[in-house]
C-alpha positions in Angstrom: 173.2 58.7 89.6 172.2 58.7 85.9 171.6 62.1 84.2 168.5 60.6 82.6 165.1 59.5 83.8 162.5 56.9 83.0 159.3 58.6 81.7 157.3 55.8 83.3 158.5 57.0 86.7 157.2 60.5 86.3 154.3 61.8 88.4 151.7 63.2 86.0 148.5 63.3 88.2 147.1 65.9 90.5 148.1 65.7 94.2 145.2 66.5 96.5 144.8 65.8 100.2 147.8 63.4 100.2 146.8 61.4 97.2 147.6 61.3 93.5 144.5 61.5 91.4 143.5 62.0 87.8 141.3 64.8 86.6 137.6 64.0 87.0 137.1 64.5 83.2 140.1 62.2 82.4 141.6 65.1 80.4 145.4 65.6 80.0 147.7 68.0 78.3 151.0 67.3 76.6 154.5 68.4 77.8 156.9 68.9 75.0 160.7 68.9 74.9 161.6 72.3 73.3 164.8 71.0 71.9 163.2 68.1 69.9 159.4 68.8 69.8 159.0 65.3 71.3 156.0 64.9 73.7 157.6 63.5 76.9 154.5 63.1 79.0 150.8 63.8 79.3 149.8 65.5 82.5 146.4 65.6 84.3 144.4 68.6 83.2 142.6 69.8 86.3 139.7 72.3 86.4 137.4 74.1 88.8 136.2 70.8 90.4 139.7 69.7 91.3 140.7 73.3 92.3 137.8 73.3 94.8 138.8 70.0 96.2 142.4 71.2 96.6 141.6 74.5 98.4 139.1 72.7 100.7 141.8 70.2 101.6 144.1 73.0 102.4 141.4 74.7 104.5 140.7 71.5 106.5 144.4 70.9 107.2 145.3 74.5 108.2 144.2 74.4 111.9 146.3 71.3 112.8 149.2 72.2 110.6 149.3 75.8 112.0 149.7 74.3 115.5 152.7 72.1 114.4 156.0 72.9 116.2 158.7 74.9 114.5 161.1 72.0 114.9 158.6 69.6 113.2 158.4 72.0 110.2 162.1 72.6 110.2 162.8 68.8 110.1 160.5 68.3 107.2 162.2 71.0 105.2 165.7 69.6 106.1 164.6 66.2 104.9 163.3 67.7 101.7 166.6 69.5 101.2 168.5 66.2 101.6 166.2 64.4 99.2 166.5 67.1 96.6 170.3 66.9 96.8 170.2 63.1 96.6 168.0 63.4 93.5 170.0 66.2 91.8 170.7 64.2 88.6 167.2 63.0 88.1 165.6 66.4 88.8 168.0 68.1 86.5 167.3 65.6 83.7 163.5 66.2 84.0 164.0 69.9 84.0 166.2 69.9 80.9 163.8 67.6 79.1 160.7 69.8 79.7 162.3 73.3 79.8 165.5 73.1 77.7 168.2 74.5 79.8 171.6 72.7 79.7 172.1 70.0 82.3 174.9 71.8 84.1 172.6 74.8 84.5 169.7 72.6 85.6 171.9 71.1 88.3 172.7 74.6 89.4 169.0 75.4 89.8 168.5 72.2 91.8 171.3 73.3 94.2 169.7 76.8 94.5 166.2 75.4 95.1 167.6 73.0 97.7 169.3 75.9 99.5 165.9 77.6 99.7 164.7 74.5 101.6 167.7 74.5 103.9 167.5 78.3 104.5 163.8 78.2 105.6 164.4 75.1 107.6 166.7 77.3 109.7 164.3 80.2 109.7 161.3 78.1 110.9 162.8 77.9 114.4 163.6 81.6 114.5 160.0 83.0 114.2 159.8 85.5 117.1 157.6 88.3 118.4 158.1 91.2 120.8 157.2 92.4 124.2 156.9 96.0 125.5 155.2 98.1 128.1 152.6 100.8 127.1 153.6 104.4 127.6 151.2 104.8 130.6 152.6 101.7 132.2 149.1 100.0 132.6 149.4 97.5 129.8 151.9 94.8 128.7 152.1 94.6 125.0 152.7 91.1 123.6 153.3 90.7 119.9 153.2 87.2 118.3 153.4 85.8 114.8 150.9 83.3 113.3 150.6 81.6 109.9 148.6 83.7 107.5 146.6 80.6 106.5 146.0 78.7 103.2 148.1 80.1 100.4 147.8 80.1 96.6 151.2 79.5 94.9 151.6 80.1 91.2 155.0 79.5 89.6 156.5 80.2 86.1 158.0 77.8 83.6 161.6 79.2 83.5 162.8 78.0 86.9 160.4 75.1 87.7 162.2 73.8 90.8 163.7 76.9 92.2 160.4 78.9 92.1 158.5 76.1 93.6 161.0 75.7 96.4 161.2 79.5 97.0 157.4 79.6 97.7 156.7 76.3 99.3 159.6 76.5 101.8 158.6 79.7 103.6 155.0 78.6 103.6 155.9 75.3 105.3 158.3 77.1 107.7 155.5 79.5 108.7 152.9 76.8 109.2 150.7 77.6 106.1 148.9 75.1 104.0 149.0 75.5 100.2 147.4 75.0 96.8 150.0 75.1 94.1 149.7 75.6 90.3 152.9 74.9 88.4 153.4 76.3 84.9 151.6 74.4 82.1 154.8 74.2 80.1 157.0 72.7 82.8 154.9 70.8 85.4 157.0 67.6 85.6 159.8 69.1 87.8 157.2 70.6 90.1 155.4 67.3 90.5 158.7 65.6 91.3 159.3 68.2 94.0 155.9 67.6 95.4 156.7 63.9 95.7 159.9 64.8 97.6 157.8 66.7 100.1 155.6 63.7 100.5 158.6 61.5 101.2 159.9 64.1 103.6 156.8 63.6 105.8 154.7 66.6 104.9 151.1 65.8 106.3 148.2 65.2 103.9 146.4 68.3 102.8 149.3 70.7 103.5 150.5 70.9 99.9 147.9 70.3 97.1 148.8 70.6 93.4 146.6 71.1 90.4 148.2 71.1 87.0 146.0 72.6 84.3 145.9 74.1 80.8 143.3 76.6 82.1 145.2 78.6 84.7 142.4 81.3 85.0 139.7 78.8 86.0 141.8 77.0 88.6 143.5 80.1 90.2 140.2 82.0 90.0 138.5 79.3 91.9 141.1 79.6 94.6 141.1 83.4 94.9 137.3 83.5 95.0 136.9 80.6 97.5 137.0 82.6 100.7 139.4 80.0 102.1 142.7 81.2 100.7 144.3 84.0 102.7 147.3 84.8 100.5 148.6 84.5 96.9 152.2 84.3 95.9 152.8 84.7 92.1 155.8 84.8 89.9 155.2 85.7 86.3 154.3 88.6 84.0 153.2 92.0 85.2 150.1 91.7 83.0 148.9 88.5 84.8 150.0 89.8 88.2 147.6 92.8 87.8 144.7 90.4 87.1 145.6 88.3 90.2 145.9 91.4 92.3 142.4 92.5 91.3 141.1 89.0 92.2 142.9 89.0 95.5 141.4 92.4 96.4 137.9 90.9 96.3 138.7 88.9 99.5 141.5 91.2 100.7 144.1 88.5 100.4 147.7 89.1 101.2 149.7 89.3 98.0 153.3 88.7 97.0 154.1 89.4 93.3 157.4 88.8 91.6 156.7 90.3 88.2 158.5 91.3 85.0 161.8 93.2 84.6 163.6 95.4 82.2 167.0 95.3 83.8 169.7 97.9 82.9 173.3 96.7 82.8 175.5 99.8 83.2 179.2 99.9 82.4 180.8 103.1 83.5 184.0 104.5 82.0 186.2 103.3 84.8 184.9 99.7 84.9 187.1 96.7 84.7 186.0 95.6 81.2 187.0 91.9 81.7 184.9 91.8 84.9 182.1 93.6 83.1 182.1 91.1 80.2 182.1 88.2 82.6 179.2 89.8 84.5 177.3 90.4 81.3 177.6 86.8 80.3 176.0 85.7 83.6 173.4 88.4 83.6 172.3 87.9 80.0 172.9 84.2 79.1 171.8 82.5 82.3 168.8 80.4 81.4 169.1 81.5 77.7 168.1 85.0 78.8 164.7 83.6 79.9 164.8 85.2 83.4 163.2 88.2 85.0 166.6 89.2 86.3 168.2 89.0 82.8 170.0 92.1 81.7 167.8 93.7 79.1 169.4 97.0 78.2 173.1 97.4 78.1 174.2 101.0 78.6 178.0 101.3 78.1 180.0 104.5 78.3 181.0 105.7 74.9 184.7 105.7 75.8 184.6 101.9 76.4 181.7 100.7 74.3 183.9 99.5 71.5 186.1 97.4 73.7 183.2 96.0 75.7 181.1 95.2 72.7 183.9 93.4 70.8 184.9 91.3 73.8 181.3 90.5 74.8 180.4 89.5 71.2 183.4 87.3 71.0 182.4 85.4 74.1 178.8 85.2 73.1 179.8 83.8 69.6 181.8 81.0 71.2 178.9 79.5 73.2 177.8 76.0 72.1 174.1 75.9 71.2 172.2 72.7 71.3 170.1 70.2 73.1 170.6 70.8 76.8 170.9 67.0 77.5 174.0 66.8 75.3 177.5 67.2 76.8 179.1 70.6 76.0 175.8 72.4 75.4 175.9 75.9 76.9 172.7 77.4 75.4 169.6 75.4 75.0 166.3 76.3 73.1 163.7 78.8 74.0 160.7 77.4 75.7 158.1 77.6 72.8 157.4 79.0 69.3 155.8 82.1 70.7 159.0 83.1 72.6 161.1 82.4 69.5 158.9 84.5 67.3 159.1 87.3 69.8 162.9 87.4 69.9 163.2 87.3 66.2 160.7 90.1 65.8 162.5 92.3 68.4 165.9 91.8 66.6 164.4 92.6 63.2 162.8 95.8 64.6 166.0 97.0 66.2 168.0 96.4 63.0 165.4 98.2 60.9 165.9 101.2 63.2 169.7 101.3 62.9 171.1 98.7 65.3 174.1 96.6 64.0 174.4 92.9 64.6 177.9 92.0 66.0 177.1 88.3 66.3 174.1 86.0 65.9 170.8 87.3 64.8 169.3 84.1 63.2 167.6 80.8 63.8 169.8 77.7 63.3 168.3 75.0 61.0 166.7 71.9 62.4 164.2 71.1 65.1 163.8 73.0 68.4 163.1 76.5 69.4 166.7 77.7 69.1 167.9 81.2 68.5 171.6 82.0 68.0 173.0 84.1 70.9 173.0 87.7 69.6 174.7 91.0 70.4 173.4 94.2 68.9 175.2 97.6 69.2 174.1 101.2 68.5 170.6 100.2 69.5 168.3 103.2 69.3 166.2 104.1 72.3 163.0 103.7 70.2 163.7 100.1 69.4 161.0 97.8 70.8 163.5 95.7 72.8 164.4 98.7 74.9 160.9 98.7 76.4 160.0 95.0 76.2 161.3 92.2 78.3 163.3 90.2 75.7 163.3 86.8 77.5 165.9 85.4 75.0 169.6 85.4 74.3 169.8 88.9 72.8 172.0 91.7 74.2 171.2 95.2 73.1 174.0 97.7 73.6 173.5 101.5 73.7 176.3 104.1 74.3 175.9 106.9 76.8 178.0 110.0 77.7 177.2 111.0 81.3 176.1 109.5 84.6 173.1 111.7 84.8 172.0 110.6 81.3 172.4 106.9 82.0 170.5 107.1 85.3 167.7 108.8 83.5 167.6 106.1 80.8 167.9 103.2 83.3 165.0 104.5 85.4 162.8 105.4 82.4 160.7 102.2 82.6 157.7 101.0 84.5 159.7 98.0 85.8 162.1 98.1 88.7 163.3 94.6 89.5 167.1 94.6 89.3 169.9 96.8 87.9 173.6 95.9 87.3 176.4 98.5 87.6 180.1 98.0 86.9 182.6 100.6 88.2 185.8 100.7 90.2 184.9 103.9 91.9 183.2 103.5 95.3 181.5 106.9 95.2 179.9 106.1 91.9 179.0 102.6 93.1 177.1 104.1 96.1 175.4 106.7 94.0 174.1 104.2 91.4 173.0 101.7 94.1 171.0 104.5 95.7 169.6 106.2 92.6 168.6 103.2 90.5 164.9 102.6 90.9 165.1 98.9 91.5 164.6 96.4 94.3 168.0 94.8 93.8 171.4 96.0 92.5 174.2 93.8 91.2 177.4 95.8 91.8 180.3 94.3 89.8 178.4 91.0 89.6 175.9 89.6 87.1 174.2 87.4 89.7 171.8 88.6 92.5 169.7 85.5 93.4 170.7 84.2 96.8 168.5 82.4 99.4 169.9 84.6 102.1 168.9 87.8 100.3 165.5 89.4 99.9 164.5 88.9 96.2 161.9 91.3 94.7 161.3 94.5 92.9 159.5 97.9 93.0 157.2 99.8 90.7 155.5 97.3 88.3 158.0 94.6 89.1 156.2 93.5 92.1 155.2 93.5 95.8 156.9 91.7 98.7 160.2 89.8 99.0 161.2 86.1 98.7 164.2 84.8 100.6 166.3 86.4 103.2 165.3 87.0 106.8 162.1 88.8 105.7 161.0 86.1 103.3 159.1 84.2 106.0 157.3 87.4 107.1 155.3 87.3 103.9 153.6 84.1 105.3 153.0 85.4 108.8 150.4 87.6 110.5 151.2 89.8 113.4 149.0 89.6 116.5 149.0 92.0 119.4 147.7 91.1 122.8 147.1 93.7 125.5 147.6 92.4 129.0 146.4 94.5 131.9 148.8 95.0 134.8 
């Protein structure tokens, strides 16, 4: 298949109760290619009226969909998986055009998102309960699982297909209907995924999508509707707190995958080549625009020179450019605001004593590009040590003792993921235990996996996505007492 797409074939309307429709006002908003500043589409700009129609459709569809069989739901997810795989090139091209990531990386995201569909197609038929006898012997205890009900799904711009798949798949598997708001910056990939679910046979009203430039009005309509029973959000901690307050008004179940400030720890006995390879994956995946991206590099003083030199060399060799062009390894950042933030963080660190080993500048020409950057001797009071960078900047700080680096790593309000490189099993077990995070990458720079429970602690979120427990977020537990 071609690695391009015809803009005229893109879905740009809202999808409500099984039909594509325009916003009642006729309003649209532009979607820009961050590598070229070209507007590639205008997408329907929904508001409260469309939001109400969407949640009401989900409410109407819930009873019948909730009674669908596990095999029916599994088959739909399996067909969606096969369709995503068959459309890999087109989906990747759309994603690269609206988000900027290199095509090879976009294809990797398509594969990951597809695996979420396959994983939950297999989990749909494994929903089970329990049976027991009361301690007095007079009651049989029957425990069953039921769909939680209509769900609000809100996804970010950085992984537009994977995040949609990671939320839609378990909701479908559990028998929940949905209202879905994709990110304003990257709605096209999400809309293409919705069309795939339609082709896979998902019934009308089960998945409803409202694209909008006014997220608060749409999501607020949903959370206050009294129809929605759950919200699943991936994004910033700041927005997550707002949504949690809204969800509390109707006591909605909540799953929150929020910000991160991941430490990347290289102990004195680490395999440096392995650590550098892991650092490239943990830092440079998605141009550093990932909640799992390594944010603070803590390297033992005895190896910091070797690690920094080798890491900076590999970073400097990366090819920066339009993600649609062959050979590109690092695409643009998503928008001007993100570019300005990265530039400001680097300038602040340098003003406080950090040294630039490579990068540290914007290349000339169009696009929101920033040269991949490695800073060393970064002081603890630099802003980028307490701010999620979301860009291709690695900040290296030396440490002297294990107790010191554990204290530094845990000295943050976030707790999503931490990375540790060591060849000593005792140290590996200590760090995996004592790091205050929901996930640990031990001698690896990648933690995302459909078979694993993804999520954080502290202000990095609530609940887990993926793994055996991912479907539980979309199920209620019912207990029936049976007299004997």
